[in-house]
C-alpha positions in Angstrom: 0.0 0.1 0.1 1.4 3.7 -0.9 2.1 6.2 1.6 -0.3 9.3 2.2 2.9 11.2 0.9 3.0 8.9 -2.4 -0.7 9.5 -3.0 -0.6 12.8 -2.2 2.0 13.5 -5.3 0.0 12.1 -8.0 -0.5 14.9 -10.8 -4.2 16.0 -11.3 -4.2 14.2 -14.4 -3.1 10.8 -13.0 -5.7 11.4 -10.3 -8.5 11.8 -12.7 -7.6 8.8 -14.5 -7.1 6.5 -11.1 -10.7 7.5 -10.4 -12.2 6.2 -14.0 -9.5 3.5 -13.2 -11.6 2.4 -9.7 -14.9 3.8 -11.4 -14.6 0.7 -13.4 -13.6 2.2 -16.9 -11.8 0.9 -19.4 -9.0 2.6 -21.1 -11.0 3.4 -24.6 -13.5 4.8 -22.3 -11.2 6.6 -20.0 -9.5 8.2 -23.5 -13.0 9.5 -25.0 -14.2 11.1 -21.5 -10.5 13.1 -21.2 -10.5 14.0 -24.6 -7.2 11.6 -25.4 -5.7 8.5 -27.5 -6.0 5.3 -25.8 -2.3 4.0 -26.0 -1.8 8.0 -23.6 -4.7 6.6 -20.8 -2.7 3.2 -20.8 0.8 5.2 -20.5 -1.1 6.9 -17.6 -1.9 3.8 -15.9 1.1 2.4 -16.2 2.7 5.5 -14.7 0.5 4.9 -11.8 1.2 1.2 -11.3 5.2 2.5 -11.1 4.1 5.5 -8.5 1.8 3.1 -6.1 3.5 0.1 -6.2 0.7 -1.5 -7.8 0.4 -4.7 -10.8 -3.1 -4.6 -11.5 -6.4 -2.6 -12.3 -7.9 -4.0 -8.6 -5.1 -2.8 -6.7 -5.8 0.5 -8.5 -9.2 0.3 -7.6 -8.3 -0.6 -3.4 -5.9 2.5 -3.2 -8.5 4.5 -4.6 -10.8 3.7 -1.9 -8.4 3.7 0.9 -7.7 7.2 0.1 -11.1 8.0 -0.2 -10.2 8.7 -4.5 -13.4 6.5 -5.3 -16.3 5.8 -2.9 -17.3 2.5 -3.8 -15.7 -0.6 -6.2 -17.7 -1.1 -9.0 -20.6 -3.8 -9.4 -17.9 -6.2 -11.3 -14.9 -5.4 -9.0 -17.6 -7.1 -6.3 -18.2 -10.0 -7.8 -14.7 -10.5 -8.6 -13.8 -10.3 -4.8 -16.8 -12.9 -4.5 -15.9 -15.1 -6.8 -12.2 -15.4 -5.8 -12.5 -16.4 -2.1 
């Protein structure tokens, strides 16, 4: 889990992408919402993984929830959590 200072150092663009990832949005949808290319969004997600020490979108979502950047996990995320137990 990243420290609060690591999360606080995220840029506004990175925070925006993190919030949308935590909402369960795929890269293409995030790109359309932000008016960017899917490859740029994919790059931002990789940057988030590097900065926050995560390796997948589920971990990013958990970080976002833990630090108040996402209210609740997306519906499909909850199903994954139940199935993996």
